[in-house]
C-alpha positions in Angstrom: -20.4 5.2 1.9 -16.9 6.5 1.2 -13.6 4.7 0.7 -10.3 6.5 0.8 -7.1 5.4 -0.9 -3.7 7.3 -0.5 -2.7 6.7 -4.1 -5.1 6.4 -7.1 -2.9 5.8 -10.1 -1.4 2.6 -8.7 -1.7 -1.1 -8.6 -1.4 -1.1 -4.8 -5.0 -0.3 -4.0 -6.5 -1.4 -7.3 -8.7 -4.1 -5.9 -10.6 -1.5 -3.8 -10.9 0.9 -6.8 -12.0 -2.0 -9.1 -14.6 -3.1 -6.5 -16.2 0.3 -6.9 -15.8 0.6 -10.7 -16.9 -2.9 -11.5 -19.9 -2.7 -9.3 -19.0 -5.4 -6.7 -19.7 -3.1 -3.7 -23.1 -2.3 -5.3 -23.7 -6.1 -5.9 -23.2 -6.5 -2.1 -25.7 -3.7 -1.3 -23.2 -1.0 -0.6 -23.2 2.4 -2.4 -19.4 3.2 -2.2 -17.5 6.0 -3.8 -13.7 6.2 -3.8 -11.6 9.3 -3.1 -7.9 10.1 -2.9 -6.6 11.2 0.5 -2.8 11.5 0.7 -0.8 10.7 2.7 -2.1 7.6 4.2 -2.2 9.0 7.8 -4.6 11.7 6.6 -6.9 8.9 5.2 -6.9 7.2 8.6 -7.6 10.5 10.4 -10.6 10.9 8.1 -11.7 7.4 9.1 -11.3 8.2 12.8 -13.2 11.5 12.4 -16.1 9.8 10.6 -15.6 11.6 7.3 -15.1 8.3 5.5 -16.2 4.7 6.1 -13.3 2.6 4.8 -9.5 3.0 4.1 -7.8 1.0 1.4 -4.2 1.6 2.5 -1.2 0.2 4.3 -2.3 -1.9 7.3 0.3 -0.7 9.8 -0.6 3.0 9.1 -3.9 2.6 11.0 -1.8 3.2 14.1 -1.4 6.8 12.9 -4.9 7.6 14.0 -5.8 4.7 16.2 -3.0 4.2 18.8 -2.8 0.6 20.1 -5.4 -0.5 17.5 -8.1 1.1 19.6 -11.2 1.7 17.6 -10.1 0.3 14.2 -10.0 -3.1 12.7 -8.7 -4.7 9.5 -11.4 -6.3 7.4 -9.4 -8.0 4.8 -6.3 -7.9 2.6 -6.3 -6.4 -0.8 -3.1 -8.4 -1.5 -0.5 -10.2 0.6 2.9 -8.7 1.6 4.7 -5.4 1.7 4.2 -4.1 -1.8 6.6 -1.2 -2.3 9.6 -1.2 -4.6 13.0 0.4 -4.0 14.0 2.1 -7.3 17.4 3.8 -7.7 18.4 6.1 -10.6 19.7 4.1 -13.5 23.0 6.2 -13.5 23.9 4.5 -10.2 24.0 1.0 -11.9 22.2 -0.6 -9.0 21.5 -4.3 -9.2 18.6 -6.3 -7.9 19.1 -7.3 -4.3 22.3 -5.3 -3.8 21.5 -2.7 -1.3 24.9 -1.1 -1.0 23.8 1.4 -3.7 21.8 3.3 -1.1 24.8 4.5 0.8 25.2 8.2 0.6 21.9 8.6 -1.3 18.7 10.5 -1.0 15.6 8.3 -1.2 12.0 9.6 -1.5 9.2 8.0 0.4 5.8 9.0 1.6 5.0 9.5 5.2 4.4 6.2 7.1 5.4 4.3 3.9 9.0 5.3 4.7 8.9 3.3 7.9 9.1 0.0 6.0 12.2 1.0 4.2 13.9 2.4 7.3 13.4 -0.8 9.3 14.3 -3.0 6.3 17.6 -1.2 5.9 18.3 -1.5 9.6 17.6 -5.3 9.5 19.9 -5.5 6.5 22.7 -4.1 8.6 22.7 -0.5 7.6 23.0 2.5 9.9 21.2 5.4 8.3 23.4 8.1 10.0 26.7 6.3 9.5 25.9 5.3 5.9 24.5 8.8 5.1 21.2 7.5 3.8 18.6 10.2 3.6 14.9 9.1 3.5 12.6 12.0 3.1 9.4 13.1 1.3 9.5 13.4 -2.5 9.7 17.0 -3.7 6.2 18.0 -5.0 4.4 15.2 -3.2 2.1 17.5 -1.2 -1.4 18.7 -1.7 -4.7 17.2 -3.0 -4.6 15.3 -6.2 -1.0 13.9 -5.8 -0.4 10.4 -7.0 2.8 9.5 -5.2 4.3 6.9 -7.4 4.2 9.0 -10.5 5.4 12.1 -8.6 8.4 10.0 -7.4 9.2 8.8 -10.9 9.2 12.4 -12.1 11.4 13.6 -9.3 13.9 10.8 -10.1 13.9 11.8 -13.7 14.7 15.3 -12.7 17.5 14.2 -10.4 15.8 15.7 -7.4 16.3 12.3 -5.6 18.6 9.4 -6.1 15.9 6.8 -5.6 12.4 6.2 -4.3 10.4 3.7 -2.3 6.9 3.5 -3.9 4.3 1.5 -5.7 4.6 -0.8 -8.7 3.2 1.8 -11.1 5.9 4.4 -10.2 8.5 1.6 -10.5 7.3 0.5 -13.9 7.2 4.0 -15.2 10.7 4.7 -14.1 12.0 1.4 -15.5 10.3 1.8 -18.9 11.6 5.4 -19.2 15.1 4.1 -18.6 15.6 6.3 -15.6 15.3 3.8 -12.8 16.4 0.3 -11.8 14.5 -1.9 -9.3 16.8 -2.8 -6.5 14.3 -4.3 -4.1 11.0 -6.1 -4.5 10.1 -7.5 -1.1 7.0 -9.5 -2.3 9.2 -11.5 -4.6 11.9 -12.4 -2.2 14.3 -9.5 -1.9 15.5 -8.1 1.5 15.3 -9.7 4.9 12.6 -12.4 5.0 10.7 -10.8 7.9 10.0 -7.7 5.8 7.2 -9.5 3.9 4.9 -9.2 6.9 5.7 -5.6 7.9 2.5 -4.5 6.3 0.0 -5.2 3.4 -2.6 -3.3 1.4 -5.8 -3.8 3.4 -9.3 -2.6 3.9 -9.9 -1.1 7.3 -12.9 0.4 9.1 -13.9 1.5 12.6 -15.1 -0.8 15.4 -18.1 1.5 15.5 -19.1 0.6 11.9 -18.6 -3.1 12.6 -20.8 -3.0 15.7 -23.6 -1.0 14.2 -23.4 -2.4 10.6 -21.7 -5.8 10.7 -23.5 -6.8 7.4 -21.9 -3.8 5.7 -18.5 -4.7 7.0 -18.9 -8.3 5.7 -20.3 -7.1 2.4 -17.1 -5.1 1.9 -15.0 -8.2 2.3 -17.2 -10.1 -0.1 -16.8 -7.3 -2.7 -13.0 -7.5 -2.6 -13.2 -11.3 -2.9 -15.4 -11.0 -6.0 -13.1 -8.4 -7.4 -10.1 -10.7 -7.0 -12.0 -13.5 -8.7 -13.1 -11.3 -11.6 -9.6 -10.0 -12.3 -8.2 -13.5 -12.1 -10.7 -14.6 -14.7 -10.4 -11.6 -17.0 -7.5 -9.1 -17.0 -9.3 -7.0 -19.6 -11.4 -5.8 -16.7 -8.3 -4.2 -15.2 -7.6 -2.4 -18.5 -11.2 -1.1 -18.6 -10.9 0.3 -15.1 -7.6 1.8 -15.9 -8.9 3.6 -19.0 -11.6 5.1 -16.8 -9.4 6.2 -13.9 -5.9 6.7 -15.2 -4.1 8.8 -17.7 -3.5 7.0 -21.0 0.1 6.0 -20.5 -0.6 4.4 -17.1 -3.9 2.9 -18.3 -1.8 0.9 -20.8 0.4 -0.5 -18.0 -2.2 -1.5 -15.4 -3.3 -4.9 -16.8 0.3 -6.2 -16.8 0.9 -4.9 -13.2 -2.3 -6.6 -12.0 -1.2 -9.9 -13.8 2.0 -9.8 -11.7 0.0 -9.1 -8.5 -2.5 -11.9 -9.0 -0.5 -14.5 -7.0 -0.8 -12.2 -4.0 -4.6 -11.7 -4.3 -5.9 -13.3 -1.1 -8.2 -11.5 1.3 -6.9 -13.5 4.3 -5.3 -11.7 7.2 -3.3 -14.5 9.0 -2.2 -14.6 12.5 1.4 -14.8 11.2 0.9 -11.6 9.4 -0.5 -9.7 12.4 2.3 -11.0 14.6 4.9 -9.8 12.0 3.2 -6.5 11.5 2.9 -5.8 15.2 6.6 -6.8 15.8 7.5 -4.3 13.1 5.3 -1.6 14.7 7.0 -2.2 18.0 10.4 -2.0 16.5 9.8 1.4 14.9 8.1 2.7 18.0 4.5 3.1 16.8 3.1 0.3 19.1 4.2 -0.2 22.7 2.9 -3.7 23.3 1.8 -6.9 21.6 -1.9 -6.7 20.7 -4.0 -9.8 20.2 -5.1 -10.9 16.7 -8.7 -10.3 17.6 -8.1 -6.7 18.5 -6.5 -6.0 15.1 -8.7 -8.1 12.7 -12.5 -8.1 12.5 -13.5 -11.7 13.2 -16.9 -13.4 13.3 -18.4 -11.3 10.5 -21.4 -12.8 8.6 -19.4 -13.3 5.4 
């Protein structure tokens, strides 16, 4: 079986990658390999077309290939809450929680990921046209093998963009290099409160797989739960996985990033989350109606 993630050198989808590398999918009877498919809508298209079996990506992005949640379901969360950071160039002297720094600036964000930032800024009272805020793809972030957060940090360092909206690894690299300042961290309370439930890092699969192999779908959930528990017990496991998958500099950072993420490690997908995500999806025009919880989330699995 194949699992796709849209960013490999990242903490965002680390539970899925660690479940492969630490053998928890295998413990549950699944032979799973992970591959990078960027951007996330391409990963969901591959799921729709049957080229892969699971996507470990942003939950709302399933709508890119499965309009109206038709044919796809979320199995579980990799972690709770919208998980991207707004990082602005250090020269701009931005301060945590003060969003005015985005006015007149160019901010890099991946396709479908950028939707969260656009809606967040609108809810915070900004008008992107009036305030001359440009949100666009990061230069160089195209093609196979791209790891978005690191590419965004490099573009920021080269002054190709004024800021970026990306994962914790990209944010940490930018901050440690002295080129970026974290302005917004939604998980930890920044921005309008409703933004927390815009999306989450989830595991998704097709309704087809759930119907034909419910045991496999349930096994995937158990594998992520076991991974959470293992990382909570022993962070050196994160470092070991990082050394195997990441370049040396990023491998050195991953255990600390996972330590920060542990409070959000919960596989539950609540009704409140689905309600919030679907409201966000309607607001940005990728969903035209309210969809019941049971149509979005796989329920009744033999977990």
